C-alpha positions as CSV (number, residue, x, y, z in Angstrom):
1,X,56.7,125.9,109.4
2,X,59.1,126.8,112.2
3,X,58.6,123.5,113.8
4,X,59.5,121.7,110.5
5,X,62.6,123.9,110.2
6,X,63.7,123.0,113.7
7,X,63.0,119.3,113.1
8,X,64.3,118.9,109.5
9,X,65.8,122.2,108.2
10,X,68.6,122.3,110.8
11,X,69.7,118.8,109.8
12,X,69.6,119.7,106.1
13,X,71.7,122.8,106.7
14,X,74.2,120.8,108.8
15,X,74.4,118.1,106.0
16,X,75.1,120.8,103.4
17,X,77.7,122.5,105.5
18,X,79.4,119.2,106.4
19,X,79.4,118.2,102.7
20,X,81.0,121.5,101.6
21,X,83.6,121.3,104.3
22,X,84.4,117.7,103.4
23,X,84.7,118.6,99.7
24,X,87.0,121.5,100.6
25,X,89.2,119.2,102.7
26,X,89.2,116.6,99.9
27,X,90.4,119.2,97.4
28,X,93.1,120.2,99.8
29,X,94.3,116.7,100.9
30,X,93.9,114.8,97.6
31,X,97.1,116.3,95.9
32,X,99.2,115.6,99.0
33,X,97.8,112.1,99.2
34,X,98.7,111.3,95.6
35,X,102.1,112.9,96.0
36,X,102.8,110.6,98.9
37,X,101.8,107.5,97.0
38,X,104.0,108.3,94.0
39,X,107.7,107.6,94.6
40,X,109.9,110.7,94.7
41,X,112.1,109.8,91.8
42,X,109.1,109.6,89.6
43,X,107.3,112.7,90.8
44,X,108.8,115.0,88.2
45,X,108.1,112.8,85.3
46,X,104.5,111.9,86.5
47,X,103.3,115.4,87.2
48,X,100.7,115.2,84.5
49,X,99.4,111.9,85.7
50,X,99.4,113.1,89.4
51,X,97.1,116.0,88.3
52,X,94.8,113.6,86.4
53,X,94.5,111.1,89.3
54,X,93.9,114.0,91.7
55,X,91.1,115.3,89.5
56,X,89.5,111.9,89.3
57,X,89.6,111.4,93.1
58,X,88.2,114.9,93.7
59,X,85.4,114.3,91.1
60,X,84.4,110.9,92.5
61,X,84.6,112.2,96.0
62,X,82.5,115.2,95.1
63,X,79.8,113.0,93.5
64,X,79.7,110.7,96.5
65,X,79.4,113.7,98.9
66,X,76.6,115.2,96.7
67,X,74.8,111.9,96.8
68,X,75.1,111.7,100.6
69,X,73.8,115.2,101.1
70,X,71.0,114.5,98.7
71,X,70.1,111.3,100.7
72,X,70.0,113.3,103.9
73,X,67.8,116.0,102.4
74,X,65.4,113.4,100.9
75,X,65.2,111.4,104.1
76,X,64.2,114.6,106.0
77,X,61.1,114.8,103.7
78,X,60.0,111.3,104.9
79,X,61.2,109.4,101.9
80,X,62.5,105.9,102.7
81,X,65.9,105.8,100.9
82,X,67.1,102.6,102.5
83,X,66.3,100.3,99.6
84,X,67.9,102.8,97.1
85,X,71.0,103.1,99.3
86,X,71.3,99.3,99.4
87,X,71.0,99.0,95.7
88,X,73.4,101.9,94.9
89,X,75.8,100.8,97.6
90,X,75.7,97.2,96.5
91,X,76.4,98.2,92.9
92,X,79.2,100.5,93.8
93,X,80.9,97.9,96.0
94,X,80.4,95.1,93.4
95,X,81.0,97.0,90.2
96,X,81.8,100.7,90.8
97,X,84.9,100.2,92.8
98,X,86.4,97.6,90.3
99,X,85.6,100.0,87.4
100,X,87.3,102.9,89.3
101,X,90.3,100.7,90.0
102,X,90.5,99.7,86.3
103,X,90.4,103.3,85.1
104,X,93.0,104.5,87.7
105,X,95.3,101.5,86.9
106,X,95.0,102.0,83.2
107,X,95.8,105.7,83.5
108,X,98.7,105.0,85.8
109,X,100.0,102.3,83.4
110,X,99.9,104.6,80.4
111,X,101.7,107.4,82.3
112,X,104.3,105.0,83.5
113,X,104.7,103.6,80.0
114,X,105.0,107.2,78.7
115,X,107.9,107.8,81.1
116,X,109.6,104.4,81.1
117,X,109.4,103.5,77.4
118,X,111.7,106.4,76.1
119,X,114.3,105.5,78.7
120,X,114.2,101.8,77.9
121,X,114.4,102.4,74.2
122,X,117.1,105.0,74.5
123,X,119.2,102.7,76.7
124,X,118.7,99.7,74.3
125,X,119.5,101.7,71.2
126,X,122.6,103.3,72.9
127,X,124.0,99.9,73.9
128,X,123.4,98.4,70.4
129,X,124.7,101.4,68.5
130,X,127.6,102.4,70.7
131,X,130.7,103.0,68.7
132,X,128.9,102.7,65.3
133,X,126.6,105.8,65.3
134,X,126.8,109.3,66.6
135,X,124.9,110.2,69.7
136,X,122.7,112.6,67.9
137,X,121.7,109.9,65.4
138,X,120.9,107.5,68.3
139,X,118.9,110.2,70.0
140,X,116.8,110.8,66.9
141,X,116.2,107.0,66.5
142,X,115.2,106.7,70.2
143,X,112.8,109.6,69.9
144,X,111.1,108.2,66.9
145,X,110.8,104.6,68.1
146,X,109.7,105.6,71.6
147,X,106.9,107.8,70.3
148,X,105.7,104.9,68.2
149,X,105.9,102.4,71.0
150,X,104.2,104.7,73.5
151,X,101.3,105.3,71.1
152,X,101.0,101.5,70.5
153,X,101.1,100.7,74.2
154,X,98.5,103.4,75.0
155,X,96.2,102.0,72.4
156,X,96.5,98.5,73.8
157,X,95.9,99.8,77.3
158,X,92.7,101.7,76.3
159,X,91.3,98.6,74.4
160,X,92.0,96.3,77.3
161,X,90.4,98.8,79.8
162,X,87.3,99.2,77.7
163,X,86.7,95.4,77.4
164,X,87.4,95.0,81.2
165,X,84.8,97.7,82.0
166,X,82.2,96.2,79.6
167,X,82.8,92.8,81.2
168,X,82.4,94.3,84.7
169,X,79.1,95.8,83.6
170,X,77.9,92.4,82.6
171,X,78.2,92.8,78.9
172,X,79.1,89.7,76.9
173,X,82.2,90.8,75.0
174,X,82.4,87.6,72.8
175,X,79.9,88.9,70.3
176,X,81.7,92.3,70.4
177,X,85.0,90.7,69.6
178,X,83.4,88.7,66.7
179,X,81.7,91.8,65.4
180,X,85.0,93.7,65.7
181,X,86.7,91.0,63.6
182,X,84.1,91.2,60.9
183,X,84.1,95.0,60.9
184,X,87.9,94.9,60.7
185,X,87.7,92.8,57.6
186,X,85.2,95.1,56.0
187,X,87.2,98.1,56.9
188,X,90.3,96.4,55.5
189,X,88.7,95.9,52.1
190,X,87.2,99.4,52.1
191,X,90.4,101.2,53.3
192,X,93.2,99.4,51.5
193,X,95.2,102.5,51.0
194,X,95.0,103.3,54.7
195,X,96.1,99.8,55.6
196,X,99.0,100.1,53.1
197,X,100.0,103.4,54.8
198,X,100.1,101.8,58.2
199,X,102.1,98.8,57.1
200,X,104.6,101.0,55.2
201,X,104.9,103.2,58.2
202,X,105.5,100.2,60.5
203,X,108.3,98.9,58.3
204,X,109.8,102.4,57.9
205,X,110.0,102.8,61.7
206,X,111.1,99.2,62.5
207,X,113.8,99.2,59.7
208,X,115.0,102.7,60.8
209,X,114.9,104.0,57.2
210,X,114.8,107.5,58.5
211,X,113.9,109.3,61.8
212,X,112.6,112.6,62.9
213,X,115.3,115.3,62.2
214,X,116.8,113.5,59.1
215,X,116.9,115.1,55.7
216,X,115.4,112.7,53.1
217,X,114.0,112.5,49.7
218,X,110.7,110.6,49.4
219,X,108.0,110.6,46.8
220,X,110.1,113.1,44.8
221,X,110.2,115.7,47.7
222,X,113.4,116.5,49.7
223,X,113.2,118.1,53.1
224,X,113.6,117.8,56.9
225,X,111.5,115.1,58.6
226,X,109.4,117.1,61.1
227,X,107.2,114.2,62.1
228,X,106.6,110.5,61.3
229,X,103.9,108.1,62.4
230,X,102.3,105.0,61.1
231,X,100.1,106.9,58.6
232,X,102.2,109.7,57.2
233,X,105.5,111.5,57.1
234,X,105.8,115.3,57.4
235,X,108.6,117.1,55.5
236,X,109.6,120.7,55.5
237,X,111.6,121.7,52.4
238,X,114.1,124.5,51.9
239,X,111.4,127.0,51.1
240,X,109.7,126.3,54.4
241,X,106.8,124.4,52.7
242,X,105.4,121.6,54.8
243,X,104.5,118.4,52.9
244,X,102.4,115.6,54.4
245,X,103.2,112.3,52.5
246,X,101.2,109.1,53.1
247,X,103.6,106.3,53.9
248,X,102.0,104.1,51.2
249,X,103.2,106.5,48.5
250,X,106.9,106.0,49.5
251,X,108.6,103.6,47.1
252,X,112.2,104.8,47.7
253,X,113.5,106.7,50.7
254,X,116.9,108.5,50.2
255,X,118.4,109.5,53.6
256,X,121.0,112.3,53.3
257,X,122.0,112.2,56.9
258,X,122.2,108.6,58.0
259,X,125.2,108.0,60.3
260,X,127.4,110.5,58.4
261,X,127.3,112.8,55.4
262,X,129.7,113.6,52.6
263,X,131.2,116.6,50.9
264,X,131.0,115.9,47.2
265,X,132.4,118.7,45.1
266,X,133.8,119.1,41.5
267,X,136.3,122.0,41.2
268,X,137.2,123.1,37.7
269,X,140.6,124.5,36.8
270,X,142.1,125.7,33.5
271,X,143.9,123.3,31.2
272,X,147.1,125.3,31.5
273,X,147.4,124.8,35.3
274,X,149.8,122.5,37.0
275,X,147.5,119.8,38.4
276,X,150.0,118.7,41.1
277,X,150.2,122.2,42.4
278,X,146.4,122.6,42.2
279,X,145.8,119.4,44.1
280,X,148.3,120.4,46.8
281,X,146.5,123.8,47.3
282,X,143.1,122.1,47.5
283,X,144.3,119.5,50.0
284,X,145.9,122.2,52.1
285,X,142.7,124.1,52.2
286,X,140.8,121.0,53.2
287,X,143.2,120.2,56.0
288,X,143.0,123.8,57.3
289,X,139.2,123.5,57.3
290,X,139.3,120.3,59.4
291,X,141.5,122.1,61.9
292,X,139.2,125.1,62.2
293,X,137.8,125.7,65.7
294,X,134.3,126.2,64.5
295,X,134.0,123.8,61.5
296,X,136.5,121.2,62.6
297,X,134.2,119.4,65.0
298,X,131.7,119.0,62.1
299,X,134.3,117.2,59.9
300,X,135.0,113.4,60.2
301,X,137.5,113.2,57.3
302,X,139.2,116.3,55.8
303,X,138.1,117.1,52.2
304,X,140.7,116.1,49.7
305,X,141.1,115.5,46.0
306,X,140.1,112.0,45.0
307,X,140.9,112.1,41.3
308,X,140.8,114.0,38.0
309,X,137.1,113.5,37.3
310,X,136.5,114.9,33.9
311,X,137.9,116.7,30.9
312,X,135.3,119.4,30.4
313,X,134.7,121.8,27.5
314,X,136.7,124.6,29.1
315,X,138.2,123.1,32.3
316,X,139.6,120.0,34.0
317,X,137.4,119.0,36.9
318,X,138.8,117.6,40.1
319,X,136.7,115.5,42.4
320,X,136.9,116.4,46.1
321,X,135.4,114.2,48.8
322,X,135.2,114.5,52.6
323,X,133.0,113.1,55.4
324,X,131.1,115.2,57.9
325,X,128.7,114.7,60.7
326,X,125.0,114.4,59.6
327,X,123.4,117.6,58.4
328,X,126.7,119.4,58.3
329,X,127.8,118.7,54.7
330,X,126.2,121.8,53.2
331,X,127.7,124.2,55.7
332,X,131.2,122.6,55.2
333,X,130.9,122.5,51.4
334,X,129.9,126.2,51.3
335,X,132.9,127.2,53.4
336,X,135.2,124.9,51.3
337,X,134.1,126.7,48.1
338,X,134.8,130.1,49.6
339,X,138.3,129.1,50.9
340,X,139.3,127.4,47.7
341,X,138.3,130.5,45.7
342,X,140.4,132.7,48.0
343,X,143.4,130.3,47.8
344,X,143.2,130.1,44.0
345,X,143.2,133.9,43.8
346,X,146.3,134.1,46.0
347,X,148.1,131.4,44.0
348,X,147.1,132.7,40.6
349,X,145.2,129.6,39.7
350,X,142.5,130.2,37.1
351,X,138.9,128.9,37.4
352,X,137.7,129.1,33.8
353,X,134.2,129.7,32.5
354,X,132.8,128.5,29.2
355,X,133.8,130.4,26.0
356,X,132.0,130.3,22.7
357,X,134.1,130.9,19.5
358,X,132.1,132.0,16.5
359,X,133.6,131.1,13.1
360,X,132.0,132.4,9.9
361,X,133.8,130.3,7.3
362,X,137.2,130.9,5.5
363,X,138.5,134.4,5.7
364,X,141.5,136.0,4.0
365,X,144.5,136.4,6.2
366,X,144.9,140.0,7.4
367,X,148.1,140.9,9.2
368,X,146.5,143.9,10.7
369,X,144.0,141.6,12.4
370,X,146.4,139.0,13.8
371,X,146.6,139.4,17.5
372,X,150.2,139.9,18.6
373,X,149.5,138.4,22.0
374,X,148.1,135.0,20.9
375,X,148.5,135.0,17.1
376,X,144.8,134.5,16.5
377,X,143.4,135.6,13.2
378,X,140.3,137.9,13.8
379,X,137.6,139.0,11.4
380,X,138.0,142.2,9.6
381,X,136.8,145.2,11.5
382,X,137.4,143.6,14.9
383,X,138.7,145.9,17.6
384,X,139.5,143.3,20.2
385,X,140.8,139.7,19.9
386,X,138.0,137.1,20.2
387,X,140.4,134.7,22.1
388,X,142.4,136.7,24.5
389,X,140.6,140.1,24.5
390,X,143.7,142.0,23.5
391,X,143.3,145.3,21.6
392,X,143.7,145.3,17.8
393,X,143.4,149.1,17.3
394,X,147.1,149.7,17.3
395,X,147.7,147.2,14.5
């Protein structure tokens, strides 16, 4: 027993120790090696890919070291492992290394695409949309389109890598391609709604109907677009409810925040008011709002009266319009309402509310019930005038 340990056990122990030391050194050197290979300007963006590549290298190195140690141990027991080593080594050299290279290059290509695609898309969209759309709108468009393109590029890379690995393993991929075509047709017939969702999503993204961060109304639901992909659009409404809408269900998409938004407000005033004076007050308030330090940067065109819009039952309605940056129309409109109300109170301009006048047929004139303020004839027994509210008790 001791003789066997001296002859074989020492070598087995040395092999195990050497394998552990090499594995420790591999874990220590692999990150530095990958970091040296990756260019410095890309290191920050490719941190995730560096970690993935490092883990792959450590994993493969650990497996090879384990196999080497196992081979040494088995050989010490008198087993001839030369034929097995030749077979394994030949397969690794002929197929294993190419497969490893395919996996590493595919992973690197996807990580590079994930970093480069948003920059290329952002640059392209910025150049095309410069001077026509706000930077925030261009950023939302770039974010949506880059996410879609990155996903598409990743899917293509994965499919190509799988077929290359199968080909390297000696699998005839021609029947697989034919089978995939037949399966695709069958799936297409069985999943028409899913295909419709994908096609609709593709056109929504390519035509830039709306992007992530826009406020839209689709399928009868209005809300903020939180996410969009080829299959569905996710909206969050004003109550905080999240709606997931299949793109195939979208017939009409109404975008409230495309390029710019608008203040659209009807302001009622009493029939007895001087309209020229009222319009002057409203326009002044709109101009002051546009010059405000906080709200001014949100406004593109100061709100002002467009026209006399309607003769209502109890008021004349004035149409007020103004242009704002996207998503800012509600904040600007709310502040405009508040300032117009304050200005009307200061100027003595009346904002009327609906009145209902109840008439119960012909009544006998009664001088005691004729309001001295407005000369309106009130019903017998009335204490206050039904028109102006004046007291009738003194009559």
